[in-house]
Steps between C-alpha positions, in 0.01 A plus 500: 500500500319267247173659385292231645618273790265227399629478137701191564183331598312615204781403265498148645124475439540619150780252426256211607226648276742523209599132560135407490460672177799329349374159610169569345656627167729192475208266559320624189179570693304819525401663822134421416587121456704487824220664695241277364702193587568636842145587562578865548354826385704612195593827671689307770769404248547863406521605874763239552731576205477876570593450864169659617427187700764283662455133418410254776684169518192332346506759216863410425440116512195535252680744270816275469306183478281620215799644331690182518782605728433362848873518578470882520253477795748475789720793372191718431347433841825577678539824297135616588555445862829693488327784308226513771749522774678793363219720605325395823219713653529496874139397512591155357714429796396738775281240689827320600793705619708177503435453126612858439832420682543203272488718184834501328664262743678338204666835434673491839610158430629538157703829540792609711463884463186684630456876450210673674378863479216619720366847548241418762597193718815325621566196273442155634856380587512763762149500634417394852212244547288776657569743202394205262185432691410874493552521133284194428232620732490842332484330157205293603332821618551693189406224270201405716647138540478277796796263489502270803863375442701819581709332768586214260575760243736678725684181584530446121656840443743471786601156365602667166803635688657150463592596139730776645660258739682376202800710458496458128180708479503885516226749566520869432217717630419876440230670691395864516555695834124540523474130563674575839274797565152388401285354761255272336500262800535568878810674626605181709505300176697760316753567775554114517549484121741792485716345775506180309620686201813589681562143589398336169706726272822356659437178306803463272312382187224778530532877431246768599504847336263785611436788258486812728191733460731773364709292266576608155363234271469413135225229554171623636292297748356188342312190580638235741697242290705199551780381264584121511828437335501639142193321390184612683355816659204488735300824536237569788206714381205594706280240312749238387842352495669497166776277377722623217741274308559713186876579483434857377259571792731334747792717382297820572438382861861409554595855362227647742646303789853618427397865474318458838798347652717792397274746702509272810717506811638190673690398814538761770303759294217254471519407863469875606186529296351201682610622836350846439169331399506295826572821699181672338285214656643540844 
């Protein structure tokens, strides 16, 4: 794995800072002169060009206007927003579960291959509405949030399945057997969820692999991650969701997914693990 899963976000912020420095240098102005013209403390320029402080939209407008390159404003503002979306702390969106479900919606629309690995929960394409609601409720409890739109958020997540109604899109999912055995929610919710797995895994453009508890494996347990096409990886941490777009990092996650897939069982062997987990709940 990459040494820092948020490195893509930091690199994007640094690229913006480097561009601000280039604009300043090309203008012939000093940082002191720019700060004076903008009405800033001189240290602000240093913070911006060393990526210690992300620039606001207004900061970019002033910087580019003073340096005589107003045409750079739209691109820099867009780049800044993309960089900030690369590392999104849950606390920024936790007041609205619906908003959380909208994160990354464009990734579903723009790609025709989804690869999901999860060591703790069933991925969303095969979740029942009751399981979704339990996840969101538990998330709110853990983060001490109080979203009032959970029902709407569940409907939004269910509606995502439309992307897989299109036969041109494919979804490959890998989960650990422990996902079938853990009981983070009520037994009724889990029992219904496991039964739905047996039905949902029949979908022709969807594959479900389960890594048995005793499987020989080359890839250790890792964070939950989703790969969209070959261009984006989304990683779910306790505190944040991270979006990776660096090809080198994406290649590592693709390799990890392939290693995990080689340890998984499919078809009848996967069904047997699910059926055994259901029996344990009876």
